PLY file of the C-alpha trace (Angstrom):
ply
format ascii 1.0
element vertex 94
property float x
property float y
property float z
element edge 93
property int vertex1
property int vertex2
end_header
0.63 71.67 -17.44
4.27 71.96 -18.48
4.72 75.16 -16.49
3.13 73.51 -13.46
5.47 70.51 -13.85
8.50 72.83 -14.09
7.42 74.63 -10.94
6.89 71.38 -9.03
10.30 70.07 -10.14
12.09 73.29 -9.14
10.38 73.55 -5.77
11.00 69.86 -5.05
14.71 70.36 -5.76
14.75 73.31 -3.36
12.91 71.20 -0.76
15.71 68.66 -1.03
18.25 71.34 -0.27
16.55 72.14 3.02
18.27 69.07 4.50
21.92 69.99 4.90
24.94 68.85 6.86
28.10 70.76 7.72
31.27 69.08 6.41
34.67 70.75 6.63
33.06 74.15 7.00
30.72 73.71 4.00
27.03 72.93 3.90
26.09 69.99 1.67
22.84 68.11 1.14
22.34 64.87 3.04
21.88 62.69 -0.08
19.32 60.17 1.18
17.25 62.67 3.13
17.40 65.29 0.34
16.21 62.70 -2.20
13.34 61.61 0.06
12.27 65.20 0.77
12.24 66.13 -2.92
10.29 63.02 -3.91
7.82 63.60 -1.07
7.22 67.12 -2.40
6.49 65.74 -5.87
4.22 63.02 -4.44
2.02 65.72 -2.89
1.32 67.03 -6.42
-0.52 65.42 -9.33
2.81 64.41 -10.89
5.28 61.57 -10.46
8.97 62.14 -10.07
12.40 61.03 -9.04
15.18 62.98 -7.39
18.90 62.54 -7.09
21.80 64.36 -5.53
24.24 64.82 -8.40
27.20 66.23 -6.50
27.90 67.78 -3.16
25.79 70.79 -4.07
23.19 69.89 -6.75
19.77 68.28 -6.33
17.97 67.34 -9.56
14.31 66.36 -9.89
12.57 64.90 -12.95
8.78 65.11 -13.06
6.37 63.34 -15.40
2.64 63.43 -15.83
-0.19 63.80 -18.31
-2.17 66.71 -19.64
-5.82 65.94 -20.30
-6.73 67.46 -23.66
-9.89 69.47 -24.09
-10.10 70.28 -27.78
-7.93 67.49 -29.19
-10.50 64.95 -27.96
-12.36 65.72 -31.20
-9.62 63.96 -33.18
-9.06 61.22 -30.62
-6.14 62.63 -28.63
-7.18 62.50 -24.99
-3.86 63.06 -23.17
-0.38 64.37 -23.87
2.74 63.53 -21.85
4.32 66.20 -19.66
7.95 66.07 -18.56
10.04 68.63 -16.71
13.32 68.85 -14.85
14.32 71.12 -12.00
17.63 71.62 -10.28
18.78 73.40 -7.20
22.41 74.35 -6.72
23.83 75.26 -3.36
26.29 78.18 -3.59
28.93 78.60 -0.94
30.08 82.03 0.08
33.16 82.89 2.01
0 1
1 2
2 3
3 4
4 5
5 6
6 7
7 8
8 9
9 10
10 11
11 12
12 13
13 14
14 15
15 16
16 17
17 18
18 19
19 20
20 21
21 22
22 23
23 24
24 25
25 26
26 27
27 28
28 29
29 30
30 31
31 32
32 33
33 34
34 35
35 36
36 37
37 38
38 39
39 40
40 41
41 42
42 43
43 44
44 45
45 46
46 47
47 48
48 49
49 50
50 51
51 52
52 53
53 54
54 55
55 56
56 57
57 58
58 59
59 60
60 61
61 62
62 63
63 64
64 65
65 66
66 67
67 68
68 69
69 70
70 71
71 72
72 73
73 74
74 75
75 76
76 77
77 78
78 79
79 80
80 81
81 82
82 83
83 84
84 85
85 86
86 87
87 88
88 89
89 90
90 91
91 92
92 93
């Protein structure tokens, strides 16, 4: 479940970077649209998450969810929390 959450967070961050604008010869994420796109990607999964554009070139996504325990049910543990973070950094080349 943790690996799945990491994958969702990373892909959601990349989805946010699909929405770019050209400013002074550099591509940068459109903050509001990038945030919405990343959160929409997470919403299509079984997890919950929030996204933010940290700087002109970084989108960060935090994902949370629950893992339903199979064997730990015997001792009364039915779920465990899952949390992951993914980032996408836009690199400029000249």
